[in-house]
Structures are given as C-alpha cells and as structure tokens.
N, C-alpha and C positions, 0 to 999 in steps of 0.2 A: 360506615364510619366508626364502627365499634373499636377496631384496633387503634384508632387515633383518639380515643376518649381521654387519654392522658394529656392531650394538647388542648389549649383554648380553641374555640370554634374557628376563629380566623386562621390560626396556625394550621389546623387540620385541613382547612380548605386550600390553603397554600400548598400543602403537601400533595393533595390530590391533583392540583393543577401541575405541579412539578412532574407528576407521573403521567400526565396527559389524560387525566380522568375528569370528565365534565359533568357527570351525573352523580347523585348521592341518594342512598337509602338511609334514612335517619331513624335511629332508635328512639321510640317515644314511650316505652313502657314494657311491662313484663318482667322477665328474669333480670334484664340488664339495667345498670344505672343509665341515666339519660343526661349527662352533663351538657350535651349539645342541644337539648330540647326540653325545656321546662314546660311540659305539655299543658298543665292546668293553668299556669301563669299566662301562657300565651293565649289560651282560650279566653281568659278573663280580661286581658288588657290589650286592646287593639294597638296602642302605641308600642308596647313591648314587642308585639307580634310583627309589626311593620319594621321595627329596628332589627329584629332577628332576621327577617327576610332580606333586609338590605345587606347583611353580611354575605349571604349567598349570592346576591346580585353583584356585589362588588367583586366577587371572585369568579363570576360567570359560571357558577355551579347550579345546576337545576336539581331541585328535590323531586325525585321520581316516585317515592313511596315513603310512608312511615312504617315502622316495624314495631309491633307490640308482641313479640314472641314470648310466650309464657305458658302457664298451665291454668287456664280459666276453670278447669274442672277439678282442680286439686281439692281433695277433701279437707285439708287443713284450713280452718277459717282465717288463719293469718296469711294465707297465700291465695287461694282460689278467688275470694271476693275482690281482692286488690287487682289481680290480673284481669278479671272480668271488667272491672271499672276502668282499667288502663285501656282496654280495647274500645270501650265506649268513648272515652276521652280522646283517644287517637283518631277515631272516626270523626268526632266533632272538630278537632283541630285540622284534620286533612281537608274537610269541607271549607273551613275558613281560609285556608291558604291556597286553594285551587289545586290540590293533589287528590287524585281519585282512587288511590289504592292504599290499603293497609295490609301488611303482611302479618299473618298470625300462625300459630300452631294449633292443632286440633284439640289438644288437652288429653289428660289421662286421669280418669276418676279412680277412686279406691275400689276394693273388691265387693263392697256392700255399704249399706247406710251407716254402719258404725266404724268404718275404716278411717284412719287418719293419715294414711300414706297412699300414693298412687300404686296401682298394680297393672302390670302389662302381661296379659295372658296370650302368649304368642302362638301356642298350638293347643287349642282347647279340645283335645280328644277325650279328656275326662269330663263327665257330665257336670261336675262341680265347676269346672272352668267355663263350660258353656253358660252356666248360670251367671258367673262373673261377667262374661262378655255381654250377656243380655242386659244385665243391670247397668253396665257402663254405657251402652247405647241408649238406655232409658234416661240417663243423665245427660248424655252428649246432645242428642237431637233437640230437646226443648231449648237448651241454652243457645245452640247455633241458630235455631229459628228466630229466637228473640234478637240475637246479635245481627243476623242478616236483615231483619226488619228495621233495626236501628240504622244499619248501614244504608239501606234503601231510602230511608227517610232523609238521609243527608247526601244521597247521590254518590255513595262510596262503594267500591268493590272490595270485599274481603278475600285475600289471596292465601289459601291454606297450604301449608307445607307438609308433605308426607314425612312423618318423623317417627322412628321407633320410640317406644315408651308411651305412645298415644293411641287413640282409637283408630286413627287413619294413618297407616304407615306404608301403604302399597296402593297401586292404582285401583284395585277392586274395593279396598276399604274406604278410600277417598271418594270414589264414585258412590258408594253406599251412603256416605255422609251427605254429599251434595244432593243426591236423589231424595233422601229422607227429609232434608230441610226444604227442598223445593223452592229455592229462591234464585232469581237471576243475579243476585249480588253476592253469591258465594261461589268462588272458583279456586284456581290453583296457583300456587307459587312452585315452580318446577326447579327443585334443587337435586341434582343427580347424585350428590355425595353419599347420601344414605341408601340410595337405590343400588349403587355399585356393590356395597359390602353385603347387601341382602341377596345378591344374585339376580337383581332385577335389571333388565336392559333399559337405560333411560330413554333411548330412542324409541323403543316400543311403547314405553310409558307415555311419551309425548304424543305418539300417534293415537293411542287409546283415549287420551284426555283432550284431543283436538277440539278447538273452539272454546275451551274453558280455561286455557292457560293465560293468565293475566299478568304474571310476573315471573322472572326466571333468575336463578342464582348460578354463579360460576364457582363451584367448589369441587375439588377433586378428591379422590381416594386412592391411596396406595394399597395394593393387596399383596400379602406375603403368602404365596402358595404353600411354602414349606410349613409355615406356622398354621395355616388353615387346615392342612392335612392332619395336624396333631390336635389343635385346639378348637377347630371350627370357628365360624364367624361369631358365635355367641360366647366367646371367651369371657370369663368373669374375673380375670386376675388383675382387676383394677385396685388401686390402693388410695388411701386418703392422702392428700397433699400436705406438705409442710404448711403450718398455719400462716407463715409469712407470705406464701404464694397462693393461698387458697382461693383468692377472689380476683383473678386477673381480668375478668370481663365485667366486673361490677359487684356491688355490695351484696347481692343476693344470689350470685351464680358461682357455685363452687365447681371447679373443674378437677375431676379425679385424675390419677396418674396411671397411664396404661403400662403394661409390661414392655420391656425392651424389645421383645420379639412379638409384638402385637400382630394378630392376623391381618388387621387393616388399620389404617390411620389416615386422618384427613391431611390434605396437602393443597398447595396452590395449584390452580388450573395449569395443566401442562406437566406436572410432576408425576401424575398417575396415568394420564392419557394425553397423547401428543396433540399438536395444533390441528392435525388432520382430523382427529376424532372430534375436537371441539368445533371444527368447521362443519362436521356432520350434525353436531348438536344444534348449531345455529340454523342449518338448513332444515332440520326437522321441526324446529320451533316455527320457522317461517311457514312451512307447509301446514302447520297446525293453526296458523292464524296469528302468531305472536311475532311482532316486528318492532321491538322496543329495546330498552337498555338491558344489559346483563349486569347484575349486581355481583361484584367480587366479594364473596363472603370468605374472610380469611380466618381459618382455624388451623393453619399449618402447624403440625406438631414438631417440626424440625427447624423451620426458618423463622427468623424474626420478621415482623410485619414490614419493616423497611426493605427487606429483600423479597418477601413472598408476594406482596401486592404488586410491585412493578413487574415481577416475573409473570404473574397471572395476567396483568394488563398486556404485556408483550405477546403472550400466548394467544389471547383473544384477538388482538389486532391482526396477528398472522392468520387466525382462523377466519375472521371476518373478511379479510382480503381475498379469501377464496370464494366468497359468496357474492352474489349480485344484489344490489338494492339494500344492503345493510349499512347503517351509519357506523 
C-alpha cells in the first residue's frame, strides 16, 4: 500500500477495491513512513487497534503481512536501533491482529566496528574484503537469531527478501543466513525484481528455496541489453534527486535518480516479463509449497501508481488464470 500513502487509509482501500485487489501488505516500520499503520499506538491501545481493523473489514480487504523493510544492521546509531525496534514492534502487532508474517530485509552492516555507513562487498576476491564479509556475518547472525526467537515467541514468521546492499542478496547467501540462524521462524520473501538484474533466474531460486518461501512479491525489471553491454549491471551513474522530490516513499527513504539509459529499471509486473512468464512464476511458487497472495510492489520508474498497479494486477490475473487451484 506504500504507493497510496498519500491517501487516507479508507481512500487507499477504496482504490484497491476499484482495482480488484482484496489483500494488502501494510508498511509498519523501517525505511518507510507508516501513515496507514501507527504500529506502537495500535499495540498499546486495543480500542484503536479494533477501529483500525474495522476500516479494513468495511472494505473487505485482508491484511496478509506487515512490512518492516529497513536496515536493522545499519551502523549509524540513529538508524540501526530504530529499524531493529520496528521489527520487534511489527512482530508484536502482527500477533495481536492475527497476521502471521512480517516482511523484512537482511540488513547491511558497516565494514568494521568503527564504520558509520553500510558497506556491500559484492566480490571479495581481495583478502581485506573477505575480512569485511566475515565481520558483517558476525554482526548479522546474532541479530537475526534474536529476532527469530522474538518472532517464534509470538508465533510469527519473518520473511526475508534477498536484496542487494545487504548480507543476503542471492539464494546461497540467504540460505547461509537461514542455516546460521537455525530457526523455523526465518524464511523467504520471494521478490524476483532484484534477481532479474543480477542475472539470477527467479524460477531456479524458487526451486532452490522450496519449502521456505512464505511470502512473494510481484515486481518486474526491464533490462536494457545495449546499456548492459557498455555499463554493466553495476552501473553507478545515479545522482541525487531534487530536494523537492527526494522523499517520495517516506520521510527517511531517499530515492536516487538513475541515468536515462539505465541498464535495468524496476517496472510493473508484465512490463519486463509477460503474463506467460508470471504464470510460470506462480506455478513455480505452487510447486515450492507457496499458495497465497502475490503482493504487488510498485516501484515502476516510468508509470504513475494509478497506471502501474492496475496494469500489474491485470497481468497477474492473466497469469493466475493459466494455473489450476490459485485464487
């Protein structure tokens, strides 16, 4: 519901119903502002919580998951501790409202104990970068063990999204995190968009992570082969935005500006891969044991939300129509 944060909750839910969408993943913390979910107030006040749920009931929209995407491992004391606490609070609220999933990101620590900015060592062929990677895992694993224990105590599953700039950005790195934590309450949010541009086949990723996928997102990626041939997928030609438009997704989330000929860019489901591919995506999820909602995550770089979201919904309806047993 993030693209509709500019609307009051009731108006946002009306928009969802107009588009034929009956389930919602609700932002509850992390990078994003949370105008539709005052997490701590809802935990503290049962009457407010029930009134809030009544708005969803009145519009026949089911809350499928809370989302606390952020960087709980951020070395800045103004960021990391808040995002860690947001995850804990999201777990507690989810338990109170009968939702069993919280979507999270793995987090990215700094390069060492004195760092104040995250570091992503994508190819540690230098021994110093191996040291950085080892340190980051020493930070990540204890936190996620604690977070998973908190989730288990509340009957909640944490669904981790593979995401660049974090410790777990591919199937092997996410498997490493899950295995190191060793909890039945830490699993996967399968979002194919970041896999596409890394050259990872989402369908193979689904098969590899079979049985541990507890949430799935529908976000596409457009690949520009001509630009990739010159700039590669790790293109760094991003610029700072105009201050007037620097925070389109929330007060703490600055979106940089990609070059006009970006090698890849996010798009509504169906703009990068057609309905037949998304049908294969749905089928692969089913085969891997996941048969629940697909969350339309809208970050289309070209279309406004009022165009992109219904386009994605139409693509997914066409994809689901090709499968048997999918709602």
